[in-house]
Structure formats: C-alpha cells, structure tokens
C-alpha positions in Angstrom: 0.0 0.0 0.0 2.9 2.4 0.8 4.5 1.6 -2.5 1.2 2.3 -4.3 0.7 5.6 -2.5 4.3 6.6 -3.3 3.8 5.7 -7.0 0.6 7.8 -7.1 2.4 10.7 -5.5 5.3 10.5 -7.9 2.9 10.4 -10.9 1.1 13.5 -9.6 4.3 15.4 -9.1 5.5 14.4 -12.6 2.2 15.5 -14.1 2.4 18.8 -12.3 5.9 19.3 -13.6 4.9 18.6 -17.1 1.9 21.0 -16.9 4.2 23.7 -15.6 6.6 23.2 -18.5 3.7 23.4 -20.9 2.5 26.7 -19.3 6.0 28.1 -19.4 6.4 27.2 -23.0 3.0 28.7 -24.0 4.1 32.0 -22.4 6.8 32.2 -25.0 4.9 30.7 -27.8 6.9 30.2 -31.0 5.2 30.7 -34.4 5.2 27.3 -36.1 6.3 29.0 -39.3 9.5 30.5 -37.9 10.6 28.0 -35.3 11.6 30.8 -33.0 9.9 33.4 -30.9 8.6 36.3 -32.9 10.0 38.8 -33.3 13.6 37.7 -32.9 15.1 40.9 -34.4 14.1 44.5 -35.2 10.9 45.0 -37.3 10.6 47.7 -40.0 7.3 49.7 -40.2 7.2 51.4 -43.6 5.5 54.7 -43.8 4.6 56.1 -47.3 5.3 59.7 -46.6 8.2 61.9 -45.4 8.9 62.6 -41.7 6.7 65.2 -40.1 3.4 64.4 -41.6 0.3 62.7 -40.2 1.3 59.3 -41.6 4.7 59.6 -39.9 3.2 60.6 -36.5 0.7 57.7 -36.5 3.4 55.3 -37.6 5.7 56.4 -34.7 3.0 56.1 -32.1 2.3 52.5 -33.2 5.9 51.6 -33.5 6.6 52.7 -30.0 3.8 50.6 -28.5 4.7 47.5 -30.5 8.3 47.9 -29.3 7.0 48.0 -25.7 4.8 44.9 -26.3 7.3 42.7 -28.0 10.6 43.9 -26.5 12.1 44.3 -30.0 12.6 47.5 -31.9 9.9 48.5 -34.4 11.6 51.1 -36.5 9.8 53.6 -38.8 11.2 53.6 -42.4 9.9 56.6 -44.3 9.6 56.0 -48.1 7.7 58.9 -49.6 6.5 59.4 -53.1 3.5 58.9 -55.5 0.9 59.0 -52.8 2.3 56.0 -51.0 2.9 53.9 -54.1 6.7 53.8 -53.6 6.3 52.4 -50.1 3.6 49.9 -51.2 5.8 48.7 -54.0 8.8 48.2 -51.6 6.8 46.3 -49.0 4.9 44.1 -51.5 8.3 42.8 -52.7 9.7 42.3 -49.2 9.9 38.9 -47.5 6.7 37.7 -46.0 8.2 36.9 -42.7 6.7 39.5 -40.3 9.7 41.8 -40.3 8.4 44.3 -42.8 5.0 46.0 -42.0 3.3 48.9 -43.8 1.1 51.7 -42.4 -1.8 51.5 -44.8 -4.7 53.9 -45.2 -7.2 55.6 -47.5 -4.4 56.2 -50.1 -4.5 52.4 -50.8 -8.1 52.8 -51.9 -7.6 55.9 -53.9 -4.6 54.5 -55.7 -6.8 51.8 -57.2 -9.2 54.4 -58.6 -7.3 57.7 -59.1 -4.3 56.2 -60.8 -4.6 55.0 -64.4 -1.9 52.4 -64.0 -1.6 51.6 -60.2 1.6 50.0 -59.0 0.0 46.8 -57.7 -3.2 45.9 -55.9 -3.4 46.3 -52.1 -6.1 43.7 -51.8 -3.7 41.2 -53.5 -0.3 42.4 -52.4 -0.9 42.7 -48.6 -2.4 40.8 -45.8 -4.4 42.9 -43.3 -3.5 42.9 -39.6 -5.7 45.5 -37.8 -7.4 48.9 -38.3 -5.8 51.6 -36.1 -8.1 54.7 -36.4 -10.2 57.0 -38.5 -9.0 60.5 -39.3 -10.3 63.8 -40.6 -8.8 66.7 -42.5 -9.1 70.5 -42.4 -9.3 73.0 -45.2 -6.7 75.8 -44.6 -5.8 78.8 -46.6 -2.9 81.3 -46.6 -3.8 84.5 -44.7 -3.6 86.5 -47.9 -6.6 84.7 -49.3 -9.6 87.1 -48.5 -11.9 84.3 -47.5 -13.0 83.8 -43.9 -15.6 81.1 -44.6 -16.1 78.2 -47.1 -18.8 80.1 -48.9 -16.5 83.1 -49.4 -13.7 80.7 -50.5 -16.0 79.2 -53.1 -17.1 82.6 -54.4 -13.4 83.6 -54.7 -12.5 80.4 -56.5 -15.3 80.9 -59.0 -14.2 84.5 -59.5 -10.5 83.6 -60.1 -11.2 80.6 -62.3 -8.2 78.2 -62.2 -5.8 80.7 -60.6 -5.9 79.2 -57.0 -3.5 76.4 -56.4 -3.3 73.7 -53.8 -0.7 71.1 -52.6 -1.2 67.4 -51.9 0.9 64.4 -51.0 0.4 62.9 -54.4 -2.1 62.2 -57.1 -5.0 60.2 -55.6 -3.8 60.7 -52.0 -6.3 61.9 -49.3 -5.5 65.6 -49.6 -5.9 65.5 -53.3 -9.2 63.6 -53.2 -10.6 66.0 -50.5 -10.1 68.9 -52.9 -11.5 67.0 -55.9 -14.7 66.4 -53.9 -14.8 70.1 -53.0 -14.2 71.1 -56.6 -17.0 68.8 -57.8 -19.6 69.8 -55.2 -18.8 73.5 -55.3 -18.3 73.7 -59.1 -14.9 75.4 -58.8 -11.5 74.8 -60.4 -8.0 74.9 -58.9 -4.5 73.9 -59.9 -3.0 70.8 -58.3 0.6 70.7 -57.2 1.6 67.2 -55.8 4.4 66.9 -53.3 6.4 63.9 -52.1 5.3 64.3 -48.5 3.2 66.3 -46.1 6.2 67.6 -44.1 8.2 70.8 -44.1 8.2 71.4 -47.9 4.5 71.6 -48.4 3.9 73.8 -45.4 6.9 76.0 -46.1 5.4 76.8 -49.5 1.9 77.2 -48.1 3.1 79.6 -45.3 5.2 81.6 -47.8 2.2 82.0 -50.1 3.4 79.9 -53.0 0.4 77.6 -52.3 -3.0 79.1 -51.8 -4.7 76.3 -49.9 -4.4 72.8 -48.6 -6.9 70.2 -47.4 -4.8 67.9 -45.2 -4.6 66.1 -41.9 -5.5 68.1 -38.8 -2.4 67.0 -36.9 0.0 68.7 -39.2 -2.1 71.8 -39.7 -2.8 72.5 -36.0 0.5 74.3 -35.1 0.1 76.6 -38.2 -3.5 77.3 -37.4 -2.9 78.2 -33.8 0.1 80.4 -34.7 -2.0 82.2 -37.3 0.2 81.3 -40.2 -2.8 79.7 -42.0 -6.5 80.1 -41.6 -8.8 77.1 -41.0 -12.1 77.2 -42.8 -13.7 73.7 -42.3 -13.1 70.1 -41.3 -14.0 67.1 -43.4 -15.7 64.8 -40.9 -19.3 64.6 -39.8 -18.4 66.1 -36.4 -16.3 69.1 -35.4 -12.7 68.2 -34.3 -12.0 68.4 -30.5 -8.9 70.5 -31.1 -10.8 72.9 -33.5 -14.3 73.3 -31.9 -14.8 76.7 -33.5 -14.2 75.3 -37.0 -17.4 74.0 -38.7 -17.7 70.9 -40.8 -17.9 71.3 -44.6 -21.4 70.1 -44.3 -22.3 72.9 -41.9 -20.3 75.5 -43.7 -21.5 75.3 -47.3 -21.7 71.8 -48.8 -24.4 69.5 -47.3 -23.4 65.9 -47.6 -19.7 66.6 -47.8 -17.8 63.9 -45.8 -14.4 62.4 -46.2 -12.8 60.2 -43.5 -9.3 58.9 -43.7 -8.1 55.8 -41.8 -4.9 54.0 -40.9 -4.3 50.2 -40.5 -1.4 47.8 -40.4 -0.7 45.4 -43.2 2.1 42.9 -44.0 3.2 41.4 -47.3 0.8 38.7 -48.7 1.8 35.2 -47.7 2.9 36.3 -44.2 2.2 33.3 -41.8 -1.1 33.5 -40.0 0.5 33.0 -36.6 2.6 36.1 -37.0 -0.4 38.0 -38.2 -2.3 36.8 -35.1 0.5 37.9 -32.8 0.6 41.4 -34.3 -3.2 41.7 -34.3 -3.3 40.7 -30.6 -0.7 43.2 -29.7 -2.5 46.0 -31.6 -5.9 45.2 -30.2 -4.5 45.2 -26.7 -2.6 48.5 -27.1 -5.6 50.2 -28.8 -7.7 49.3 -25.8 -5.2 50.8 -23.3 -5.4 54.5 -22.3 -1.8 55.4 -23.4 -2.3 54.8 -27.2 -5.9 55.8 -27.2 -5.2 59.1 -25.6 -2.2 59.7 -27.9 -4.4 59.1 -31.0 -7.2 61.2 -29.7 -4.7 64.0 -29.0 -3.8 64.1 -32.8 -7.6 64.1 -33.7 -7.8 60.5 -34.6 -10.5 58.1 -33.5 -9.0 54.8 -32.2 -10.5 51.7 -33.9 -9.1 48.2 -33.8 -10.4 45.3 -35.9 -9.8 41.7 -36.9 -7.8 41.1 -40.1 -11.1 40.1 -41.9 -12.7 43.3 -40.8 -9.8 45.4 -42.1 -9.9 43.5 -45.4 -13.6 44.4 -45.7 -12.9 48.0 -44.7 -10.4 48.3 -47.5 -12.6 46.7 -50.1 -15.6 49.0 -49.0 -13.3 52.1 -49.2 -12.2 51.2 -52.7 -15.8 50.9 -53.8 -16.8 54.1 -52.0 -13.9 56.0 -53.7 -14.8 54.5 -57.1 -18.3 55.9 -56.7 -17.0 59.2 -55.6 -14.6 59.5 -58.5 -17.4 58.6 -60.9 -19.8 61.1 -59.3 -17.1 63.9 -59.4 -16.1 63.1 -63.0 -12.4 62.7 -61.9 -10.2 61.2 -64.6 -7.4 58.8 -63.4 -4.0 60.2 -64.0 
C-alpha cells in the first residue's frame, strides 16, 4: 500500500511538472512557421510619406507601442513618393516573414481608382492585420486669401477661375481627393501641385504664399492654425474636431453631404504566416484598448479603432468601392 501511494504521489508530481513546462512554453509561444519566438530581431514599419506628416506621426505612435509589447525595436522607415505607391511597391516585394510592415490607409483605396496604372493591388499584395483609427482633415488657406468662410472661398475660386493652387501628398492621396470632392460639389476649379510628402516642404510653401490652400490632416495643420500662419475654414468629418471646436464641418459651412474620412491600418506582405499576423493583431488590439495609445491618437484628432484582419480587409474593399463611386460622381479622370 505504501509503495502504491508513493507511486501515485510520484505520478502526480510528474504530471504537475509537465503541466508547468507546458504553461511556461506557451508563455513564450513560438510561431510554427519560424521555429523561434517572434520577433527575434528588429521589425521595419514602412510609412509612405516623409517625416513630419500625419502618416509619420501615427506610424511612430504605433511603432513605440509595438516595441514595448514585444521587447524588440519596431523602426519607422519613411519612403515617400507617389501618394504612398513607392512604399507599397517596396513592401509588396519584401519577404513575407513578419519583419516588414506597412502603415496603410485611405491612399490604398484611392490608388486603385485615381491612378490610371496603379503599381500593384493592395487587396492582393498585402495581408491585413488591424485597423488603427479613423482621421479627418481640415481646409486651410494662406492669410492673404480674402476668405473667412467656405462660402467666401467658393465665391473667390469661381471669380478667379483656375488661378488658385493647392498642394497634396500625391495624385490620388487623401489631400488630393478631398479637394477633388470640394471642386466637384462647389463647381470650382484649382491647380493641383503634388508633393512627395506632407512635411516641411509643403507647409513652407503654403506659409510663404506659394500655395493658396491645402486640405490635409488636422495633426499637421494645428501648429500653423494656432500660430495664425494659416486660416482654417472647415473640417471634413461629420463632427467638429475636438482641437478645433470653432471650425465648422464642410457640411455645416456650405456643402451639405460633404464627408471624407481617412483611416490607418497595419498590413504585411501577402503570404505572411497566420500565426505572425495573429501575434501582431493581438498586440495592436491590446494597445488600442489601453489609455496610453488611445489618448495619444485622440490628441492628434484620430479616432482609435481596432479590428480583426477580416474586418480590415472588408474596410479596404468597401473604401475602394466608395472611392470609385465618388470619383465617378465627381467626374475625376485617373492620372
């Protein structure tokens, strides 16, 4: 009987030890596809615009939080040009191993509609990870423009014909599409000057008066609005921006039905293993539910919004269709 009890006790101890080993192993789960803990080295997060713009700011917020979650560096790699097409082409050709991510957004949808010969197809070239947030833009003008409201701006644009010019981050990018919708609804014309990024160059030219107006992300416009270097006329969303409560929406100001919302999400090259995608999605969902990242995104006038990979895929597909309808309605010709 003593020997039997001793054997039972030994078996229970062995079982407990095995269970402990299993729990310990699961705490450091290794993606089956890589054979080692992910990530085992630094990860590149590619941003399709120059430093200093809205894309860059959102990318750096996310990279910081992913670095904290995984204990490996997530490094922002700025590759501006062609409304994000340069960055998308680079990432689509990168190894599908989880070590190259891209900050995607509304420019992915517009690139499929606004560009006559798009460089790739985001629904085919990338695998979605998670939505990050929705964003809104603000219409700003140089102080020399004698328009204090959207109605006055529209009247001035009609008076001057095609003489007013505006900058954007590339053909088909959000700032371009915002103005195209404005032009279509208000029946005005303006000259488009695309830039490689939304950083210093564009705002230097806007502040100096070489550009007349810009319809870009609120985050990059705020310092110039508060300093009086540019004048804000309206925001693009359905609600007023928390940081610009005195600025009306385009719908309120002059154009009922005007609404343009941007968004950001994280994607990886197509073919990236599902376990790596799941690991990244879990980290992003957790961080977006935490006050630190949520508050940081709200502070830059973005609305935090996580998702499953499938939900992000649907969001991208819906945005492409929405943009296609908008372009047709506005009579915009792909360039």
